[in-house]
C-alpha positions in Angstrom: -20.5 72.7 4.7 -20.9 69.2 6.3 -18.8 70.1 9.3 -20.7 73.2 10.1 -24.0 71.4 9.9 -22.6 68.8 12.3 -21.2 71.4 14.7 -24.6 73.3 14.8 -26.5 70.0 15.2 -24.1 69.0 18.1 -24.7 72.2 19.9 -28.5 71.8 19.6 -28.2 68.2 20.8 -26.1 69.3 23.7 -28.5 72.1 24.7 -31.4 69.6 24.5 -29.5 67.1 26.6 -28.6 69.7 29.2 -32.2 70.7 29.7 -33.3 67.1 29.7 -30.6 66.1 32.3 -31.3 69.1 34.5 -34.9 68.0 34.6 -33.8 64.7 36.1 -30.9 66.2 38.1 -32.2 65.3 41.5 -33.8 62.0 40.5 -32.2 58.7 41.5 -32.8 55.1 40.6 -32.4 52.1 42.9 -31.5 48.7 41.4 -30.6 45.7 43.7 -30.1 48.0 46.7 -27.8 50.3 44.7 -28.8 53.9 44.2 -27.8 55.6 40.9 -28.0 59.3 40.0 -29.9 59.3 36.8 -28.2 62.3 35.2 -24.7 61.0 35.9 -25.7 57.5 34.8 -26.8 58.8 31.4 -23.5 60.7 31.0 -21.6 57.5 31.9 -23.5 55.5 29.3 -22.7 58.2 26.7 -19.0 58.0 27.7 -18.9 54.2 27.4 -20.5 54.6 24.0 -17.7 57.1 23.1 -15.1 54.6 24.2 -16.5 51.7 22.0 -16.9 54.0 19.0 -13.5 55.7 19.4 -11.4 52.5 19.5 -12.5 51.3 16.0 -11.8 54.9 14.8 -8.2 54.5 16.2 -7.8 51.0 14.8 -7.2 52.2 11.3 -4.1 53.3 9.5 -3.8 57.1 9.0 -2.4 58.3 5.7 -0.4 61.1 7.2 1.7 58.6 9.1 3.6 58.1 5.8 4.9 61.6 6.1 8.4 62.0 7.5 9.1 65.5 8.5 7.6 68.8 7.3 9.6 69.2 4.1 7.3 67.0 2.0 3.6 66.5 2.8 0.0 67.1 1.8 0.0 70.5 3.5 2.4 73.4 4.1 4.5 73.4 7.3 2.4 75.7 9.4 -0.8 73.9 8.5 0.7 70.5 9.2 1.9 71.6 12.6 -1.5 73.1 13.4 -3.3 69.9 12.4 -0.9 67.7 14.4 -1.4 69.7 17.5 -5.2 69.9 17.0 -5.4 66.1 16.6 -3.3 65.7 19.7 -5.6 67.9 21.8 -8.7 66.0 20.5 -7.0 62.8 21.5 -6.5 64.1 25.0 -10.0 65.5 25.1 -11.5 62.1 24.1 -9.7 60.3 26.9 -10.7 62.9 29.5 -14.4 62.7 28.4 -14.4 58.9 28.6 -13.2 58.8 32.2 -14.8 62.1 33.5 -18.3 60.9 34.4 -17.0 58.1 36.6 -15.1 60.4 39.0 -16.2 63.5 40.8 -13.1 65.6 39.9 -13.0 69.3 39.3 -9.9 69.1 37.0 -11.6 67.4 34.0 -14.8 69.4 34.4 -12.9 72.7 34.3 -10.8 71.4 31.3 -14.1 70.5 29.5 -15.7 73.9 30.2 -12.7 76.2 29.4 -10.5 74.4 26.9 -12.3 71.5 25.3 -14.9 73.7 23.5 -12.1 75.5 21.7 -10.6 72.3 20.4 -14.0 70.9 19.5 -14.9 73.9 17.4 -11.5 74.0 15.7 -11.8 70.3 14.9 -15.2 70.9 13.2 -13.9 73.9 11.3 -10.9 72.0 9.9 -12.8 68.7 9.6 -12.1 68.4 5.9 -8.4 68.8 6.3 -8.3 66.4 9.3 -10.2 63.9 7.1 -7.5 64.2 4.5 -4.9 63.2 7.2 -6.9 60.1 8.0 -7.9 58.7 4.6 -6.3 61.0 2.1 -9.8 62.0 0.9 -12.6 64.3 2.0 -15.3 61.9 0.6 -17.5 60.3 3.2 -16.2 56.8 4.1 -16.8 54.3 6.9 -13.7 55.7 8.8 -14.8 59.4 8.3 -18.3 58.6 9.4 -17.0 57.0 12.6 -14.8 60.1 13.1 -17.8 62.4 12.7 -19.8 60.3 15.2 -17.0 60.6 17.7 -16.9 64.4 17.2 -20.7 64.6 17.7 -20.5 62.7 21.0 -17.5 64.8 22.1 -19.5 68.0 21.3 -22.6 66.9 23.1 -20.7 66.0 26.3 -18.5 69.2 26.2 -21.3 71.7 25.4 -23.5 70.0 28.0 -20.8 70.8 30.6 -20.5 74.4 29.3 -24.3 75.0 29.6 -24.3 73.4 33.0 -21.6 75.8 34.1 -23.5 78.8 32.6 -26.8 77.9 34.2 -25.2 77.3 37.7 -23.8 80.8 37.5 -20.8 80.0 39.8 -18.3 82.4 38.5 -16.3 82.9 41.8 -12.6 82.6 41.5 -12.9 81.8 37.9 -9.2 82.4 37.2 -8.3 79.6 39.6 -10.8 77.3 37.9 -9.2 78.1 34.5 -5.7 77.4 35.9 -7.0 74.1 37.5 -8.4 72.9 34.1 -5.2 73.9 32.3 -2.9 72.1 34.9 -5.1 69.0 34.6 -4.8 69.0 30.8 -1.0 69.6 30.8 -0.5 66.8 33.3 -1.9 64.2 30.9 -0.7 65.9 27.7 2.3 63.7 27.0 0.4 60.5 27.9 -2.1 61.1 25.1 0.3 62.3 22.3 -0.6 60.5 19.1 2.6 58.6 18.5 2.9 59.5 14.9 3.2 63.2 15.8 7.0 63.4 16.2 7.6 61.4 13.0 5.4 63.9 11.1 7.0 66.9 12.7 10.6 65.9 12.8 10.9 62.9 10.4 13.2 60.0 11.1 15.4 61.6 13.7 17.8 60.4 16.4 19.8 57.2 17.0 18.0 54.0 17.9 17.4 53.0 21.5 19.5 49.9 21.6 22.8 48.6 22.9 22.8 51.2 25.7 23.2 54.2 23.5 22.6 57.5 25.0 18.9 57.5 24.0 18.5 53.9 25.2 19.9 54.9 28.6 17.5 57.9 28.7 14.6 55.6 28.1 15.8 53.2 30.8 16.2 56.1 33.3 12.7 57.4 32.4 11.3 53.9 33.1 12.3 54.3 36.8 12.0 58.1 37.2 8.4 58.5 35.9 6.9 56.0 38.4 8.8 57.4 41.3 7.6 60.9 40.5 4.0 59.7 40.1 4.3 57.7 43.4 5.5 60.7 45.4 2.9 63.0 43.8 0.0 60.7 44.5 0.9 58.6 47.6 -1.0 60.9 50.0 -3.9 61.6 47.6 -7.3 60.0 48.1 -8.0 56.5 46.8 -10.3 58.1 44.2 -7.4 60.3 42.9 -5.0 57.4 42.8 -7.4 55.2 40.9 -8.2 58.1 38.5 -4.5 58.4 37.7 -4.0 54.8 37.0 -7.2 54.5 34.8 -6.1 57.5 32.8 -2.6 56.1 32.3 -3.9 52.6 31.4 -6.4 54.2 29.0 -3.4 56.0 27.4 -1.6 52.6 26.9 -4.8 51.1 25.6 -5.4 53.9 23.1 -1.7 54.0 22.1 -1.7 50.3 21.2 -4.7 50.6 18.9 -3.8 53.9 17.4 -3.0 53.8 13.7 -3.0 50.0 13.6 -4.1 48.1 10.5 -6.7 45.4 11.6 -5.2 42.1 10.4 -4.6 38.7 11.9 -1.1 39.7 12.8 -2.1 42.8 14.8 -3.7 41.0 17.7 -2.4 42.2 21.1 -0.9 38.8 22.0 2.7 39.8 22.5 3.3 39.6 26.3 3.6 43.3 26.9 0.8 44.1 24.4 -1.4 41.8 26.3 -0.6 43.6 29.5 -1.6 47.0 28.0 -5.0 45.6 27.1 -5.4 43.8 30.5 -4.3 46.7 32.6 -7.1 49.1 31.5 -9.8 46.6 32.4 -7.9 45.7 35.6 -8.1 49.2 36.9 -11.7 49.8 35.6 -13.2 46.6 37.1 -10.6 46.1 40.0 -9.9 42.6 38.6 -7.4 41.1 41.2 -6.5 37.9 39.4 -5.7 39.6 36.1 -3.7 42.2 38.0 -1.4 39.8 39.8 -0.8 38.0 36.5 0.5 41.2 35.0 2.4 41.9 38.3 4.4 38.7 38.2 4.5 38.0 34.4 4.3 41.3 32.5 6.6 43.4 34.7 9.7 41.2 34.4 8.9 40.7 30.7 8.6 44.5 30.1 11.8 45.1 32.1 13.8 42.7 29.8 12.2 44.4 26.8 13.4 47.8 28.1 16.9 46.5 28.8 17.2 44.5 25.6 14.9 46.1 22.9 14.5 44.1 19.7 14.2 47.2 17.5 16.5 50.2 16.9 14.3 52.5 14.9 15.1 56.3 15.3 13.4 57.6 18.5 11.0 59.9 16.7 9.5 57.2 14.5 6.0 55.7 15.1 7.3 52.2 15.8 10.0 53.4 18.2 7.5 55.4 20.3 4.9 52.7 20.2 7.5 50.2 21.5 8.5 52.4 24.4 5.1 53.6 25.4 3.8 50.0 25.5 6.7 48.7 27.6 6.8 51.6 30.0 3.2 51.1 30.9 3.5 47.3 31.1 6.5 47.8 33.4 5.4 50.5 35.9 1.5 50.4 35.9 1.4 47.2 37.9 4.1 48.4 40.2 2.1 51.7 40.8 -1.0 49.6 41.5 0.7 48.1 44.6 2.7 51.1 45.6 -0.4 53.4 45.5 -2.4 50.6 47.4 -5.1 50.0 44.8 -4.2 46.4 45.2 -2.6 44.8 48.3 0.9 43.4 48.3 1.0 40.0 46.7 1.8 36.9 48.8 4.2 34.2 47.7 1.1 31.9 46.9 0.0 34.4 44.3 3.2 33.8 42.2 2.4 30.1 42.3 -1.1 30.9 40.9 0.4 33.1 38.2 2.6 30.3 36.8 -0.2 28.1 35.4 -1.9 31.1 33.8 1.5 32.0 32.3 1.8 28.4 31.0 -1.5 28.8 29.2 -0.3 32.0 27.6 2.9 30.4 26.4 1.1 27.4 24.9 -1.3 29.8 23.1 1.5 32.0 21.9 3.4 28.9 20.6 0.3 27.6 18.8 -0.5 30.9 17.2 3.2 31.5 16.1 3.2 28.0 14.6 -0.1 28.5 12.8 0.1 32.1 11.5 3.7 32.0 10.3 2.8 28.9 8.3 -0.2 30.3 6.5 0.3 30.4 2.7 0.7 34.2 2.6 3.4 34.2 5.3 5.2 30.8 5.0 7.9 32.2 2.6 8.4 35.5 4.4 11.9 36.5 5.4 10.8 37.6 8.8 8.0 35.9 10.9 4.6 37.5 10.5 4.2 37.2 14.3 6.6 36.3 17.1 4.6 36.2 20.3 6.9 36.1 23.3 9.9 35.5 21.0 9.0 31.8 20.7 9.4 31.6 16.9 12.1 34.0 15.7 15.8 33.8 16.6 15.9 37.0 18.6 16.6 35.3 22.0 18.6 32.4 20.7 21.0 34.7 18.8 22.3 35.7 22.2 23.2 32.0 22.9 24.2 30.5 19.5 25.3 27.2 21.2 21.6 26.6 22.1 20.4 26.8 18.5 20.2 23.0 18.0 17.8 22.8 20.9 15.4 24.8 18.7 16.2 23.4 15.3 16.2 19.7 16.2 13.2 19.5 18.4 10.1 20.5 16.3 6.5 19.4 16.9 4.5 19.4 13.6 0.9 18.6 13.1 -1.7 19.5 10.4 -4.5 22.0 11.1 -6.7 22.4 8.1 -4.4 23.4 5.2 -1.7 24.6 7.5 1.1 22.5 9.0 1.7 24.0 12.5 5.3 24.0 13.7 6.2 24.4 17.4 9.8 24.4 18.7 8.6 22.5 21.8 12.0 22.1 23.7 12.9 25.7 23.0 9.5 26.9 24.2 9.8 24.8 27.3 13.2 26.1 28.2 12.1 29.7 27.6 9.1 29.0 29.9 11.4 27.5 32.7 13.9 30.4 32.5 11.2 33.0 32.6 9.7 31.3 35.7 13.2 31.6 37.3 13.2 35.3 36.5 9.7 35.6 38.1 11.1 34.3 41.3 14.1 36.6 41.1 11.7 39.5 40.5 9.7 38.4 43.6 12.9 38.7 45.7 13.5 42.2 44.3 9.9 43.1 45.1 10.5 41.9 48.7 13.6 44.2 49.0 11.6 47.2 47.8 8.7 46.2 50.2 11.2 46.2 53.1 12.6 49.6 52.0 9.1 51.0 51.8 8.2 49.6 55.2 11.4 51.1 56.6 10.6 54.5 55.0 7.1 54.4 56.4 8.3 53.4 59.9 10.9 56.2 59.8 8.3 58.8 58.7 5.9 57.6 61.4 8.6 57.8 64.0 9.5 61.3 62.8 5.9 62.3 63.0 5.6 60.9 66.5 8.9 62.7 67.6 7.7 66.0 66.1 4.4 65.6 68.0 6.2 64.8 71.2 8.5 67.7 70.7 5.6 70.1 70.3 4.0 68.8 73.5 7.3 69.1 75.3 7.7 72.7 74.3 4.2 73.4 75.5 4.9 71.7 78.9 8.2 73.6 79.3 6.2 76.8 79.0 8.8 79.0 77.5 11.8 77.4 79.3 14.7 76.2 77.1 14.6 72.6 75.8 17.9 72.0 77.5 16.2 72.4 80.9 14.7 69.4 82.7 11.0 68.9 82.2 10.6 68.3 85.9 13.0 70.6 87.8 11.9 69.1 91.1 13.4 65.8 90.0 17.1 67.1 90.0 19.5 64.9 91.9 17.3 61.8 91.6 16.1 58.9 89.5 12.4 58.7 89.3 10.8 55.6 87.8 7.0 55.9 87.7 4.6 53.0 86.7 7.3 51.7 84.4 6.2 48.6 82.3 8.0 46.9 79.4 6.6 44.3 77.0 8.6 43.1 74.1 7.1 42.7 70.6 5.6 39.3 70.0 5.3 38.6 73.7 1.9 38.4 75.6 3.5 39.1 79.0 5.3 42.0 80.6 9.0 41.6 81.3 8.5 44.4 83.9 5.1 45.5 85.2 4.2 48.7 87.0 7.6 49.4 88.7 8.0 52.5 90.9 11.3 53.7 92.4 12.9 56.9 93.6 16.7 57.0 94.1 18.4 60.1 95.5 21.8 61.7 95.1 24.5 60.3 97.3 23.0 56.8 97.4 24.5 53.5 96.4 21.4 51.6 95.3 21.5 47.8 94.8 19.1 46.2 92.3 18.9 42.4 92.6 16.7 39.6 91.4 16.9 36.1 89.8 17.7 35.5 86.2 14.9 36.8 84.0 13.4 38.9 86.8 13.6 42.1 84.8 16.8 43.7 86.1 18.5 44.2 82.7 15.2 45.2 81.1 14.8 48.0 83.7 18.4 49.1 83.3 18.3 49.2 79.5 15.2 51.4 79.6 16.7 53.5 82.3 19.7 54.4 80.2 17.7 54.8 77.0 18.9 51.7 75.2 15.3 50.4 74.6 11.9 52.0 74.6 9.4 52.2 77.4 6.0 50.5 76.9 4.2 52.3 79.7 5.0 54.8 82.4 8.0 57.1 82.6 11.6 57.3 83.8 13.3 60.6 84.8 17.0 61.2 85.1 17.9 64.4 86.9 14.4 65.8 86.0 14.9 64.9 82.3 12.3 62.4 80.8 14.4 59.6 79.2 11.8 59.2 76.4 11.1 62.8 75.6 14.5 64.4 76.4 16.8 61.5 75.6 19.9 63.5 74.7 19.8 65.6 77.9 19.1 62.6 80.1 21.9 60.5 78.6 24.4 63.3 79.1 23.8 62.8 82.8 24.3 59.0 82.7 27.4 56.8 82.8 26.7 53.2 81.9 28.7 50.0 82.3 26.9 47.1 80.5 27.2 43.5 81.6 29.2 42.5 78.4 31.7 45.4 78.4 31.1 46.0 74.6 34.1 48.1 73.4 35.8 48.8 70.1 38.6 46.3 70.4 40.6 47.7 67.4 41.2 50.9 69.3 43.7 51.4 72.1 42.4 52.1 75.6 43.3 55.8 75.3 41.6 56.1 71.9 38.5 54.5 73.2 38.2 56.6 76.3 38.9 59.8 74.3 36.3 58.8 71.7 33.7 58.5 74.5 34.8 61.8 76.0 34.3 63.5 72.7 30.8 62.2 72.5 30.0 63.8 75.8 31.9 67.0 74.8 34.4 66.8 77.7 37.0 69.5 77.7 40.5 68.4 76.8 42.1 69.3 80.2 39.2 67.6 82.1 39.5 64.5 79.9 43.3 64.2 80.4 43.0 64.7 84.2 40.2 62.2 84.6 41.9 59.6 82.4 45.1 59.9 84.4 43.4 59.6 87.7 41.4 56.5 87.0 44.1 54.7 85.0 46.4 55.1 88.0 43.6 53.8 90.3 43.1 50.7 88.1 46.7 50.1 87.2 46.1 50.6 83.5 48.5 53.5 82.8 51.1 51.3 81.1 48.4 49.7 78.9 46.5 52.7 77.6 48.3 52.6 74.3 47.8 48.9 73.7 44.8 47.7 71.6 41.9 46.6 73.7 41.7 43.2 72.0 45.0 42.4 73.9 43.3 43.2 77.3 42.2 40.6 79.8 38.5 40.4 80.8 39.2 42.5 84.0 41.1 45.1 82.0 38.3 45.5 79.5 35.9 45.9 82.4 38.1 48.6 83.9 38.4 50.6 80.6 34.6 50.4 80.4 34.4 51.9 83.9 36.8 54.7 83.0 34.9 55.6 79.8 31.6 55.6 81.8 33.1 58.1 84.3 35.0 60.3 81.9 32.3 62.9 81.9 31.6 62.8 85.7 28.0 61.7 85.3 25.3 62.5 87.9 24.0 58.9 87.6 26.3 56.0 87.3 24.5 52.7 86.2 26.3 49.4 86.3 24.8 46.1 85.2 26.6 43.1 86.9 29.9 44.9 87.1 31.7 42.2 89.2 31.1 39.2 86.9 34.3 37.3 86.1 36.6 39.8 88.0 39.4 38.9 90.4 39.3 40.1 94.0 41.6 43.0 93.3 39.6 44.3 90.4 36.4 43.9 92.3 37.8 45.9 95.3 39.0 48.7 93.0 35.5 49.1 91.3 33.8 49.0 94.7 36.0 51.8 96.0 35.3 53.8 92.9 31.5 53.4 93.4 31.8 54.6 97.0 33.9 57.6 96.0 31.4 58.6 93.2 28.4 58.4 95.6 30.3 60.5 98.3 30.4 63.4 95.7 26.5 63.5 95.8 26.0 61.3 92.7 23.8 58.3 92.3 25.3 54.8 91.9 22.7 52.3 90.6 23.9 48.7 90.1 22.7 45.2 89.8 24.5 42.2 91.0 24.2 38.5 91.8 26.8 38.9 94.6 24.5 39.4 97.6 27.4 40.0 100.0 28.6 43.0 98.0 25.1 44.4 97.8 24.7 44.1 101.5 28.0 45.7 102.4 28.0 48.4 99.7 24.4 49.7 99.4 22.4 52.3 101.3 19.2 50.9 99.9 18.3 47.8 98.0 15.4 46.7 95.7 14.4 43.1 94.9 12.6 42.4 91.7 11.0 39.1 90.9 8.9 37.9 87.9 8.9 41.5 86.6 7.4 43.0 89.7 9.0 45.0 92.5 8.9 42.9 95.7 10.8 45.0 98.2 12.5 48.4 98.5 14.2 49.1 101.8 17.4 50.3 103.4 20.0 47.7 104.3 20.0 49.1 107.9 16.2 48.5 108.3 16.5 45.0 107.0 19.3 44.2 109.5 17.2 45.8 112.4 14.5 43.2 111.6 17.0 40.4 112.1 16.9 39.6 108.4 19.5 39.6 105.7 19.3 40.7 102.1 20.3 37.1 101.1 17.3 35.6 103.0 14.9 38.1 101.4 16.4 37.4 98.0 15.9 33.6 98.4 12.4 34.1 99.7 11.2 36.2 96.8 13.1 34.0 94.3 11.2 30.9 95.5 8.0 32.9 95.3 8.8 33.8 91.7 9.6 30.2 90.8 6.3 29.0 92.3 4.4 31.7 90.5 6.0 30.7 87.2 5.1 27.0 87.8 1.5 27.9 88.5 1.3 30.1 85.3 2.7 27.3 83.1 0.5 24.6 84.6 -2.6 26.8 84.0 -1.7 27.1 80.3 
């Protein structure tokens, strides 16, 4: 009868509360320049009260935990299964109702409207049987009264949401709302499973998770798989969604720690990972940075070692086993998710230095409590320590290194504290502290590796997005023409450089600024300038080796930035350092380059034979390139750059270090290529060669184009290319001196 009276009273209270809150629905309250919605603030206060009442309810030992399996128990099998599931759903509902008023989320609201009322009503109907599972008696006791109060608050909040939904009369797409609430509840179902459930249902089942058994490995895999899944599910969600996730998970850890725990001096949450479980909930609720970074640097490595080397091997369905793994999973991945999901910024190296003193305080406190509690009269003769915070008292760690046992046994600090003689293994404690600090620094290094991987992934994704956007724009601009066609058909048989500028990362000046050039088919074009003038920068951007900061470069009508593959298929490039694969033979290298350009076999063989005869390399084609002289390496680079008969042949300082014969051969090759209507674009310090070889010449100085003219026009003005080169070089030097002096 009691439960029905309480159910009826709860519904009446919820109805009264609904009308009262609707009366103040639009009212707000301003305190210290902060505006609060009165209705929501009242619900938040009720939820906070639920939290503080529910935790003491959890912090008591349930009688049903003594039951191992369904064969023997206080109820028949079906009733036991039903009650376990019902308690599980109430556990989940409590957590959802505690967090719900602090977030404007539809999922928990729909869960509260469509599903929670069913569980609430069933919990009231079977209140007497559920009371038996808690205390073993249906008589009213302190624990049952607290349970009833929790149920009343639950009922008030849930039925208030139901009445709100009814009065608002928003029944559109109701099936989607039901599914939304169901999906939300299922998502958090396993997080809020009472951890005595499997023991009650299945008994003591399965091997212990220790010494890398199958179940131990599964637990380890889950330690990494679960956070990765959560990260990829929530990385693009709103900050509110991400914070809601982490508060719910940290609340799960908080509730799991206190669930079914006997309140004694030995049950304090002072083991390192237990401390993390308590801290993490308040960290995410109050955005406490200092406490967060302590858990990030101290608790994560501690939990990781606990997962790898568990100090218990109870069967995996038992209460103690599940409690151990839930606690250490949360202590391990909740701080990592806090940074990964950007609720807290990435820590700096200075933060780890700040975490060390805080960790030192914890170690001292743990050592003192170990030394005091274990030497209390009721525990002093116990076979096993009553407490072993951070493994500073028992032999769990030292059993792995038996040779170090004297360091613990022979260095004991003892002092009286009341009637107790406190014992601290001071040298052992100090060594554990130092070793753990070392692991913290190793963990920092691992963090940095993952930070770099994340940055790389982000940069790759950003680049992919930019490329996709550019591809879409390109398709629009081609207006139905194939992507293989040049974007600017009018630019065929020419190089067009328009307002080209290049500035390297980290530099405050342009290497090349606003350069404009047009070079046509059949021309041999010389590009000269002093060292650092911008020649190589221009050439590298022209052939697509480096990006363009501003402006554009077109090769045969193809934009080098937006149609890089098509543009590069029309380019042959000889770099200034003849970078070749020296382990290959000359023939293998040229054939490799030919295959990249998809040159037909007969064309490849014909072209290779022609140029190898021209350069006198026929007898050396099957020798490894590492045996070649400097000139031979330059020649094989020239052959590989011409193997696909490019429309544009670009050479960067092709004559450096060559003997006169080799220089002559390459010059003849350049003239021959231009006569076929192709473009030959080259840079050189050898002014005589430029003057004799080129149709036109451009002089660049200090990153700016100073002159573009035909060699014939320069001679008609009674000038020489060399004179102009020296004039502009002197100008560039004077400009550089003035810029440096002004700084």
